[in-house]
N, C-alpha and C positions, 0 to 999 in steps of 0.2 A: 340565576346568579350572575351578577354583573362582573365582567372581567375586563381589565385594561392591560394589554400587553406592552412590554417595554418598547420604546421607539426604536431601539437598536436590538434586534434579535441577534442570536448567534450567527456568525458569518456563514455557517453551513446551511441555514434554513431561513430563507426570506420569502418563500412563496410556494405555490403548489401547481404551477402550470408547466407544460412541456411544449416547447416551441415547435411549430410546424416545420417539417423537413421535406426536402425533395430528394429524388433519387441521387445518390452521391456520384460525383464524377470519378472516373477510374484513376487510381494513383499511378504515378510515373515509376519506371524502374529505378532501382537503387543507383546512387552515384557511383561512378567508376573512377579509379585512379587516385582516390583519397583514403588515407588510413584514418578513419574516424575513431576507431577503437584500437588502442595499442595493447596487444595481448601481454599478459603477465603469467608467470609460472606459479601456480597455486600449490604445486606439489601433491595434488590429490586427483582422483578420478570421480570423486563424489558428485552427485547432483546438487548444485548449489542454488538455494532459493532465498536465503537470508543474507542481507548486506546492509551495513550501517556505517556510513562515513562520518566520523566525528568532526574532522576538519580538513579532509583531503590528504592528510599525512597519516593520521591514525584511522584505521578502519577495521571492522570485524565482519566476517562472513561465516555462513553456516549451511549445513545440508545433510544429506543422507549418511548413514553409517556412523552416526554420532559425531560428525565432523564439525569442528569449530576452528576457524582460522583468524589470524590477527596480523596486521602490518603496522609498523611504526615509522616507516620510511616511504610512504606514498605508494606502496605496492612493489617496490624494488625487491623486497623479500617478504614472503608470506610464511608465517610460523604456524605449524600444526599444533593446536592446543591440546591439553589433556582432555580426554573424553569424560564428560559427566557420567557418573555412575558406571565407570569402566569395569568395576568388579562385579556388576550385576548384568543389566541388559542395555547399558549405555550405547554399545556399538550397534544396536538395532534401531536406535531412535532416529527420527527424521526431523532435524531442526529447521523449521520453516521460518522462524523469526529470530532476529537478534537486535538488541537495543543497547547502546553503550554510552557511558558517561565520558570516559577518557581511555587512556591506554591500559589502565589497571582494572577498571570496573565495568562489567557488562552483564547482561541477562540474555539467555537463550531459551527459546520456547520450542518444544517438540510438538508435532501434530500427529495424532493417532487416536484410535478409539479408546475411550475411557482413560485408564491410568497411563496410557502411552502418550497422552498430552500432559506435559510437565513444564515447569519453569525452574531454571537454575541460575545461580549468581556466582560470579567470581569477583574477588577484590585484590587478587595478586597477579594480574596479567595472565589469567587462564591457566595457572599452574595447578589450581584446585577449584572445585565447585561445591556449592551447597544447594540442596533442594529447597526451593522457596514455596512451591505450591504444586499440588497434583490434582488433576481433574477429578472432582467428586462424583461426576455423573456417569453412570454405567453406559449410557448411549451417547455421551458427549464427544465432541471433536473440536479442538481449538483451531481457529483460522488466523488470528492476528494478535500480535503483541504491540502495544503502543506505550511510549513514555512521553508524558507531556512536559511543558516548559518548567514545571515545578518538580520534575523527576518522579512523579507518581506514575504507577503502572496500571494498565487497563488491558483486559483480554476479551476478545470476541470469539464466540463459538457458535457452531451450527445449532439449529433448534433442538431443544429437548422438551418433550411434552408439548410440542407445537409452539414453543416460544424461543426466540433467540436468547443465547446465553451471554451475559455481560458480567464480568467480574472487575472489581476495582480494589486496589490495596490502600487501605487507610493508613494514616500515620501510626507507627508502631508495628506495622507488618500484617495486621489483620485483613483478611479478604472478605469482601461482601458482594452479594449478587444484586444486579440491576440497581445501580447506585442512585438513581433518582426515584426509585420506588414504583416505576411503571413498567409492566411487562410489555414486550414487543411480540405480538402474535405473528407467526409466519404462515404464509399460505402453504398449502400442501405442496411439497416439492421445492419450496424456496430455501436457498442455502446461501452461505457466504463462501468465497473461494480462498484457499490458502496458498495461492500460487506465488505470491510475492510479498506477503506481509504488508500490503498497502491498501486494504479495503476499509480500514478504520483510521480516521484522522481527527485531530483536534481542530475545532472551528475557529479559534482565535479570540473568542470572548469567554472562554471557559467551558464551551460546549463541544459536542462530538457529532460526527456523522459517519455512517458506513453504507456501503453499497452491496447489492445482492444479485443473485442470478438463479438459474434453474427455471422453475415454473413462472417466476416473476422477476423482472429486472427493475430495481428501484433504488432510490436513495432514502435512507431513514435518518432523520436528524433530530437532535435535541434542541429544544427552545426553552428559554426562560421568560417569565412574565410576572405580572402583578395581579393578583386577585384582590379586588377591593374589600372582600370579606375576610380572606385568609392570608393575604400577603403574598410573598414570593412563591412561585411554583415552577416546576420543571415538567416537561412532557416530551413525547416523541411525535414527530410529524413525518409523513412519508409521501413521496411522489414518484410516479413512473419515470423511467429514463428511456430515451430512444435508442437503445442498444439491443443486440440480439437476445433472444429468449430461447431456452431449451435445456435439456438435461445437462449438456456440457457447455452451456453458453450463458452469457450475462455480463455484468460489470465485474472486472477483476482488479481495478485500481482506481483510486481517486486522489487528486492533489489540488491544492489551492495556493494562490499567491495573493496576499492582502496588501502588501506594500512593495513597491519596486522603485528604486532610485529616489527614495524619500517621499514618494507620493502614493496615494491610494490606488490600489490595483485590484479590482473586485472580480477576479477570474477564477473559475473552477474548470477542471477538465476530468472527465471520466473515460477510461478505456476498457476494452474487453473484446467480446466476440465469441466465437466457438472454438475452444481449444482443440477439438477433434477435426476442425477444418482450418488449419493455420493459414492457408492462402486466401481465405475468403475475407474480403475487406468490408463487406456490408455489415453495418451495426457494430463497428469497432471503436467508435469514439463519439463523444458529445461534449458540448461546452456550455457554460453559462457566463454571461458578462454582467449580470445584475444581482450578484450576491446569491445566486441559486434560485431566483424567482422563476426563471424559465430556462429550459434546456433544449438545445437544438443539435441535431446530428451534424457532424462535420460534413461540409460539402465535398471536400476531397479528403477521404479518410486515410489512415495508415494503410500500408499495403498488406495487411493481414491481421490475424489475431494478436492482441497486445495484452500483456499481463502486468505492466508497470508503467507509470508516467510520473514525471517530475519537472518542475520549473528550474531552469538554469538562470540565475541572476547575472552571471558573467556574460552569457550569450543573449540575455533578454529573449529567451525562447523556451519552448517546452520540448522535452525529449521523451519518447515512448519506445518501449522495447517489447519483443515477443519472440516466439519460437521460429519465426522466419525473417527476423531482422529488426531494424530500428528506424525511426522517423523523427523529423523535426517540424515544429510549427512555430512560425514567427508572428502569427496573428491570433494568438490565444485560442488555438484549437479549431479554428474555422477550416483551415486547409493544412495538409501535411505533405512533406516531401521525404521520400525514402533516403536513408543514410547508408544502410548496409543490408545484407541478407544473412547475417549470422544467426545463431541459436541462443537466445537469451531468456532468462526468467525474471530477474529482479534488478532494481536500479536504486542506487544511492550515490548521486553524483559526487565525484567524477567517476565512480566505479559502477560496473555492471557485471552480473554473474549469470551462469547458465549451467547446462548439464556437463557431465564429464570433467568437472573441475575448471570450467571456463571462467576466467576473470580477466577483465580488461579495464583500461583507464581511458576516459574521453580525451581525445586530442583536440582541445578547444581551438587551436590555431587553424585546424582544417575547416572549421566552421565560422571563422571570423568574418566580419562583413567584407573584408578585402578578398578573401578566398573562398568564402562559404556560399551555400545555396541562397 
């Protein structure tokens, strides 16, 4: 069957190679004397893994014990929201993901086995919640919630029956499984990690990609093309990543930047490592500078395991965080410089969250070209 693929593939997936890497140089110790992260009062001791900054002023956070938080003043004050399903088991839920439209409307996703994975929605500034979707799989576990530029929702879950779980919400609210009609077979022991709600992203041309860990560390991305006999088609393509592999290791976060300063910027960064060995810097970051065609391990990696990464347009740099601190890269992931040695889980700039109710805001002035690294 003759097939002609589109000249422009989805930004997530333009190739199948992994760049050759050499042994990484050792990272430097964290900067001293600069307050990179300005701590804020969250009013809770919950472990926080969900964070979504709408515009730097409005932001939502979520975590253990049915915790959902909201700020409308840049983090000067964090409001404890009503707990979804408070009259039932809501206080036992672990909200790993949150996605918000504005100060009034947001979704939170809990992660847990089977029906403990749920999705809730508020339209009144978190005074009340309605159940949107409950995991239908007895052995399922949800890892990531994503809202695309059209405000459509997508959920990624660990493999069930040997296949990764993908749900999408069609117009009208109906949920469907594996939206492009192709199952994604997982290797035995391969999983997705729910550490920071950032293993699934939109590619920029209408497609998606996600990263995995466990027995295999790879990126799995959606492509579109044209079949000369059948017309348009979608499928999934996968490639290995030069990150750590193991039961507690792999890729934990992926991010991309397609445009910066009005020009094309074809960069992707993936971070991870082994969460049981937070101080080990080997296999913690990789980058692609050719739309994902090849992946190369960072020559100077972050100074430990990392669970989230994001581009800062204001700083023209990448920020990554993990349980032993944060790092910055100004060369698209090739080299990283430590920023601090705090304990962090998830990132949505300018905010970062962690265990025991930790929330902070990035002090961009400390990293400005005049005074930064």
